[in-house]
LUMTIZA-907723 format. One record per residue (C-alpha): residue in three letters; x, y negated, z. Coordinates in steps of 0.5 Angstrom, whole numbers, padded with zeros to 4 digits. Layout:
 resn    px    py    pz
  ALA     X     Y     Z
...
***
This chain:
 resn    px    py    pz
  MET  0270 -0178  0116
  TRP  0270 -0171  0112
  LEU  0264 -0167  0116
  PRO  0260 -0173  0116
  VAL  0260 -0172  0108
  LEU  0260 -0164  0107
  GLY  0254 -0164  0111
  LEU  0251 -0168  0106
  VAL  0253 -0164  0101
  VAL  0252 -0158  0103
  GLY  0244 -0160  0105
  VAL  0243 -0163  0098
  ALA  0246 -0158  0095
  LEU  0242 -0152  0099
  GLY  0235 -0157  0097
  LEU  0238 -0156  0090
  VAL  0239 -0148  0089
  THR  0233 -0146  0093
  ASN  0226 -0147  0092
  VAL  0223 -0149  0098
  THR  0216 -0152  0098
  VAL  0213 -0157  0103
  PRO  0207 -0157  0104
  VAL  0203 -0165  0105
  ALA  0201 -0164  0112
  PHE  0209 -0163  0113
  SER  0212 -0168  0109
  SER  0211 -0174  0113
  TYR  0215 -0170  0118
  LEU  0220 -0168  0113
  SER  0221 -0175  0111
  ILE  0223 -0178  0117
  ALA  0227 -0173  0120
  ILE  0231 -0174  0113
  LEU  0232 -0181  0114
  ALA  0234 -0180  0120
  ALA  0239 -0175  0119
  LEU  0241 -0179  0113
  ASP  0242 -0185  0117
  THR  0247 -0181  0123
  VAL  0250 -0177  0116
  LEU  0253 -0186  0114
  GLY  0254 -0186  0122
  GLY  0260 -0181  0122
  ILE  0262 -0184  0115
  ARG  0262 -0191  0119
  ALA  0265 -0187  0125
  SER  0269 -0186  0121
  LEU  0273 -0190  0117
  GLU  0272 -0194  0124
  LYS  0277 -0189  0127
  SER  0272 -0188  0133
  PHE  0268 -0181  0130
  ASP  0267 -0177  0134
  GLY  0265 -0169  0132
  ALA  0260 -0168  0138
  VAL  0257 -0175  0138
  PHE  0256 -0173  0131
  LEU  0252 -0167  0132
  THR  0248 -0168  0138
  GLY  0246 -0175  0135
  PHE  0245 -0171  0128
  PHE  0239 -0167  0132
  THR  0238 -0172  0137
  ASN  0236 -0178  0131
  THR  0232 -0171  0127
  LEU  0228 -0168  0133
  VAL  0226 -0174  0137
  ALA  0224 -0178  0130
  ALA  0220 -0173  0128
  LEU  0216 -0172  0135
  LEU  0216 -0179  0134
  ALA  0212 -0177  0128
  TYR  0208 -0172  0130
  ILE  0206 -0175  0137
  GLY  0202 -0182  0131
  ASN  0199 -0177  0127
  GLN  0197 -0173  0134
  LEU  0193 -0181  0136
  GLY  0191 -0182  0129
  VAL  0196 -0188  0129
  ASP  0203 -0189  0124
  LEU  0208 -0188  0129
  TYR  0211 -0185  0123
  LEU  0214 -0193  0121
  ALA  0216 -0195  0127
  ALA  0222 -0190  0126
  VAL  0222 -0192  0118
  VAL  0224 -0199  0120
  ALA  0229 -0197  0125
  PHE  0233 -0193  0122
  GLY  0231 -0196  0115
  VAL  0235 -0203  0118
  ARG  0241 -0198  0121
  LEU  0241 -0194  0113
  PHE  0242 -0202  0112
  ASN  0247 -0204  0117
  ASN  0251 -0197  0116
  ILE  0251 -0198  0109
  ALA  0254 -0204  0109
  ALA  0260 -0204  0114
  ILE  0261 -0197  0110
  ARG  0262 -0202  0105
  ARG  0266 -0208  0108
  GLY  0271 -0201  0111
  VAL  0273 -0199  0104
  PHE  0274 -0206  0101
  LEU  0278 -0207  0107
  LEU  0282 -0201  0106
  LEU  0283 -0202  0099
  ARG  0284 -0209  0100
  GLN  0291 -0207  0105
  ARG  0293 -0201  0100
  LYS  0294 -0206  0095
  LEU  0298 -0211  0098
  ASN  0303 -0205  0101
  ARG  0304 -0202  0096
  GLU  0305 -0212  0092
  ASN  0310 -0212  0100
  ALA  0313 -0206  0098
  ALA  0314 -0208  0090
  SER  0317 -0214  0091
  ARG  0321 -0210  0097
  ALA  0325 -0206  0091
  GLN  0326 -0211  0086
  SER  0330 -0214  0092
***
């Protein structure tokens, strides 16, 4: 679970510390690439909560999703069609699904811990 969180924290810190300006012509490519990367990070956190995280799958998914999304935006730009909107919709749906699964996973984990503490306390009193 720590690899995606660490990557997100390092990326945000680097973005805040460095003074990089992105030309307007590349803003759609960067925005869709960031959306794809965020989707992958949240997917990694979800997989970690589900005990199915694989670092190799995470890293290859991160770079593949980001590059394919940027390539889709580029091809759409060359054709004069807003193809990046398809990626925005796809990644947007995945983001919300991952956030919902993370929320449920954390809620169930906290509930289970509470039940375990209550059971341990009741056994200690008996």
